[in-house]
Residue frames as qw, qx, qy, qz and C-alpha x, y, z in Angstrom:
[[0.001, 0.883, 0.469, 0.001, 0.00, 0.00, 0.00],
 [0.087, -0.982, 0.148, 0.075, 2.76, 2.43, 0.92],
 [0.850, 0.163, -0.018, 0.500, 6.28, 2.61, -0.38],
 [0.221, -0.919, 0.161, 0.282, 9.14, 4.84, 0.67],
 [0.818, 0.420, 0.087, 0.383, 11.66, 5.30, -2.11],
 [0.412, -0.804, 0.153, 0.401, 15.02, 6.80, -1.20],
 [0.733, 0.533, 0.082, 0.414, 17.65, 8.27, -3.43],
 [0.050, 0.955, -0.163, 0.242, 20.73, 10.46, -3.31],
 [0.747, -0.570, 0.303, 0.158, 23.24, 8.33, -1.47],
 [0.760, 0.586, -0.156, 0.233, 26.75, 7.79, -2.68],
 [0.753, -0.201, -0.104, 0.618, 30.41, 8.45, -2.12],
 [0.090, 0.949, 0.049, 0.297, 31.53, 11.92, -1.17],
 [0.551, 0.289, -0.419, 0.661, 34.72, 13.48, 0.10],
 [0.383, -0.557, -0.498, 0.544, 34.98, 14.92, 3.60],
 [0.054, -0.408, -0.037, 0.911, 33.58, 18.42, 3.60],
 [0.117, -0.099, -0.669, -0.728, 31.33, 17.65, 0.69],
 [0.492, 0.122, 0.329, -0.797, 27.57, 17.56, 0.44],
 [0.078, -0.173, -0.927, -0.323, 24.81, 15.17, -0.46],
 [0.497, -0.007, 0.137, -0.857, 21.08, 15.53, -0.68],
 [0.060, 0.124, 0.990, -0.013, 18.88, 12.58, 0.15],
 [0.503, -0.047, -0.173, -0.846, 15.31, 12.31, -0.99],
 [0.102, 0.147, 0.968, -0.178, 12.50, 10.09, 0.21],
 [0.447, -0.025, -0.268, -0.853, 9.15, 9.95, -1.49],
 [0.342, 0.132, 0.858, -0.360, 6.17, 8.18, -0.01],
 [0.421, 0.086, -0.496, -0.755, 3.61, 6.81, -2.41],
 [0.150, -0.229, -0.961, 0.041, 0.44, 4.79, -2.17],
 [0.328, -0.662, -0.527, -0.420, -3.01, 5.23, -0.73],
 [0.369, -0.060, -0.481, 0.793, -1.97, 7.75, 1.87],
 [0.218, -0.835, -0.494, -0.107, -4.46, 9.55, 4.05],
 [0.155, -0.965, 0.154, -0.145, -1.91, 11.51, 6.02],
 [0.713, 0.234, -0.407, 0.520, 1.81, 11.63, 6.76],
 [0.497, -0.844, -0.184, -0.081, 2.08, 12.53, 10.41],
 [0.408, -0.788, 0.395, 0.237, 5.84, 12.46, 10.75],
 [0.862, 0.473, -0.009, 0.181, 8.73, 11.88, 8.42],
 [0.198, -0.889, 0.409, 0.052, 12.45, 11.80, 8.81],
 [0.686, 0.509, -0.512, 0.094, 15.78, 10.07, 8.55],
 [0.779, -0.548, 0.306, -0.007, 17.63, 7.51, 10.59],
 [0.528, 0.644, -0.554, 0.007, 21.03, 6.00, 10.04],
 [0.930, -0.332, 0.142, 0.062, 22.99, 2.93, 11.00],
 [0.189, 0.818, -0.544, 0.009, 26.73, 3.46, 11.09],
 [0.722, 0.221, -0.648, 0.098, 29.17, 0.55, 11.14],
 [0.457, -0.043, -0.736, 0.498, 29.07, -1.12, 14.53],
 [0.138, 0.003, 0.352, -0.926, 26.42, 1.27, 15.80],
 [0.213, 0.507, 0.804, -0.226, 22.74, 1.12, 16.54],
 [0.150, 0.610, 0.505, 0.592, 20.26, 2.95, 14.39],
 [0.201, -0.444, -0.358, 0.797, 19.90, 6.56, 15.44],
 [0.245, 0.875, 0.411, -0.071, 17.65, 9.44, 14.59],
 [0.498, 0.107, 0.183, 0.841, 19.35, 11.91, 12.28],
 [0.141, 0.122, 0.029, -0.982, 16.66, 14.46, 11.54],
 [0.017, -0.434, -0.884, -0.172, 12.90, 14.39, 11.41],
 [0.332, -0.315, -0.091, -0.885, 9.73, 16.35, 11.30],
 [0.082, 0.112, 0.871, -0.471, 7.60, 15.51, 14.28],
 [0.041, 0.591, 0.800, 0.093, 3.84, 15.24, 14.45],
 [0.079, -0.833, -0.311, 0.452, 3.66, 18.87, 15.50],
 [0.531, 0.815, 0.098, 0.212, 5.75, 19.99, 12.54],
 [0.263, -0.879, 0.391, 0.073, 8.86, 20.83, 14.52],
 [0.753, 0.478, -0.441, 0.098, 12.24, 19.36, 13.68],
 [0.744, -0.598, 0.292, 0.049, 14.62, 17.23, 15.66],
 [0.588, 0.663, -0.451, 0.111, 18.29, 16.71, 14.92],
 [0.886, -0.235, -0.197, 0.348, 20.95, 14.50, 16.32],
 [0.334, -0.882, 0.118, 0.311, 23.52, 16.58, 18.17],
 [0.618, -0.251, 0.507, 0.546, 26.24, 15.31, 15.87],
 [0.391, 0.412, 0.578, 0.587, 24.61, 16.81, 12.78],
 [0.035, -0.905, -0.357, 0.227, 23.26, 20.09, 14.11],
 [0.079, -0.824, 0.229, 0.512, 24.52, 22.99, 12.06],
 [0.157, -0.343, 0.770, 0.515, 25.49, 20.74, 9.18],
 [0.053, 0.292, 0.904, 0.306, 22.31, 18.97, 8.11],
 [0.382, 0.148, 0.157, -0.899, 18.95, 20.44, 7.24],
 [0.214, 0.303, 0.927, 0.064, 15.66, 18.71, 6.63],
 [0.337, 0.239, -0.083, -0.907, 12.89, 19.93, 4.39],
 [0.366, 0.279, 0.887, -0.039, 9.73, 18.56, 2.88],
 [0.293, 0.036, -0.423, -0.857, 7.31, 18.92, 0.05],
 [0.448, 0.116, 0.713, -0.526, 3.96, 17.97, 1.48],
 [0.684, 0.447, -0.068, -0.572, 2.24, 17.91, -1.90],
 [0.641, 0.432, -0.621, -0.133, 4.64, 15.20, -3.02],
 [0.888, -0.442, 0.064, -0.109, 4.90, 13.43, 0.36],
 [0.782, 0.370, -0.236, 0.443, 8.63, 13.85, 0.05],
 [0.501, -0.847, 0.102, 0.144, 11.26, 14.66, 2.62],
 [0.638, 0.631, -0.265, 0.353, 14.81, 15.79, 1.90],
 [0.691, -0.648, 0.048, 0.317, 17.96, 15.68, 3.93],
 [0.449, 0.822, -0.214, 0.278, 20.61, 18.17, 2.90],
 [0.834, -0.449, 0.026, 0.319, 23.93, 17.06, 4.31],
 [0.345, 0.867, -0.222, 0.281, 26.76, 19.57, 4.29],
 [0.083, -0.728, 0.611, -0.299, 30.26, 19.50, 5.72],
 [0.963, -0.107, -0.172, -0.177, 30.17, 15.74, 5.72],
 [0.247, -0.668, 0.683, -0.161, 32.55, 13.85, 7.95],
 [0.376, 0.215, -0.895, -0.109, 33.77, 10.27, 7.76],
 [0.102, 0.091, 0.857, -0.496, 31.71, 9.50, 10.85],
 [0.571, 0.299, 0.111, -0.757, 28.60, 10.31, 8.84],
 [0.357, 0.225, -0.834, -0.355, 29.22, 7.15, 6.87],
 [0.409, 0.100, 0.776, -0.470, 26.17, 4.98, 7.35],
 [0.026, -0.367, -0.817, -0.444, 23.15, 3.48, 5.74],
 [0.206, 0.087, 0.227, -0.948, 20.44, 6.12, 5.86],
 [0.014, -0.395, -0.912, -0.110, 16.83, 5.06, 6.21],
 [0.287, -0.262, -0.140, -0.910, 13.74, 7.10, 5.58],
 [0.091, -0.318, -0.887, 0.323, 10.97, 6.67, 8.12],
 [0.290, -0.240, -0.187, -0.907, 7.41, 7.88, 8.02],
 [0.176, 0.266, 0.816, -0.482, 4.42, 7.59, 10.30],
 [0.261, 0.012, -0.516, -0.816, 1.54, 7.23, 7.91],
 [0.531, 0.271, 0.628, -0.500, -2.19, 6.69, 8.09],
 [0.113, 0.065, 0.825, 0.551, -3.30, 4.73, 5.07],
 [0.441, -0.039, -0.207, -0.873, -6.50, 5.79, 3.37],
 [0.761, -0.207, -0.439, -0.431, -9.40, 3.94, 4.97],
 [0.711, -0.174, -0.573, 0.367, -7.41, 2.97, 8.05],
 [0.338, -0.893, -0.116, -0.272, -7.68, 4.75, 11.39],
 [0.765, -0.572, 0.114, 0.274, -4.29, 3.81, 12.79],
 [0.202, 0.890, -0.405, -0.060, -0.82, 5.19, 12.27],
 [0.963, -0.076, 0.143, 0.213, 1.97, 2.85, 11.24],
 [0.253, -0.735, 0.464, 0.425, 5.69, 3.18, 10.75],
 [0.854, 0.501, 0.109, 0.086, 7.06, 2.68, 7.26],
 [0.479, -0.636, 0.420, 0.435, 10.69, 2.36, 6.33],
 [0.565, 0.719, -0.324, -0.241, 12.65, 2.82, 3.16],
 [0.972, 0.135, -0.140, 0.135, 15.14, 0.30, 1.90],
 [0.594, -0.655, 0.183, 0.429, 18.13, 2.36, 2.97],
 [0.602, 0.762, -0.070, 0.226, 20.70, 4.24, 0.96],
 [0.800, -0.250, -0.071, 0.541, 24.43, 4.08, 1.56],
 [0.107, 0.973, -0.122, 0.166, 26.33, 7.25, 2.30],
 [0.857, -0.162, -0.036, 0.488, 30.09, 6.94, 2.37],
 [0.020, 0.989, -0.137, 0.053, 32.32, 9.85, 3.31],
 [0.828, -0.282, 0.273, 0.400, 35.90, 9.13, 2.46],
 [0.138, 0.855, -0.340, -0.365, 38.89, 10.74, 0.82]]
């Protein structure tokens, strides 16, 4: 019913930038929250940046001042602009959305397939 399609990952040099995109498609009634998580090598999955249910944004301390999150509600798409990338940003990045499917009264978590971001010289 719902798919999250991610794009924009790749290899970038330290100090460089990448822009990740995640588009939700399907029979969507509402997208109540949407954001990005990442799993770095040997680490647990962590929240990177997200829009909350109230519309505010949350960022991991490690990315504050470097990453920005934006969205296009008409397209059910969220973007993660990553600047001043560091090797420690290397991870698989996953899009997450809390979505109410059309005709369903409950909110569920949906996850993208993940996109690899590698920061290396």
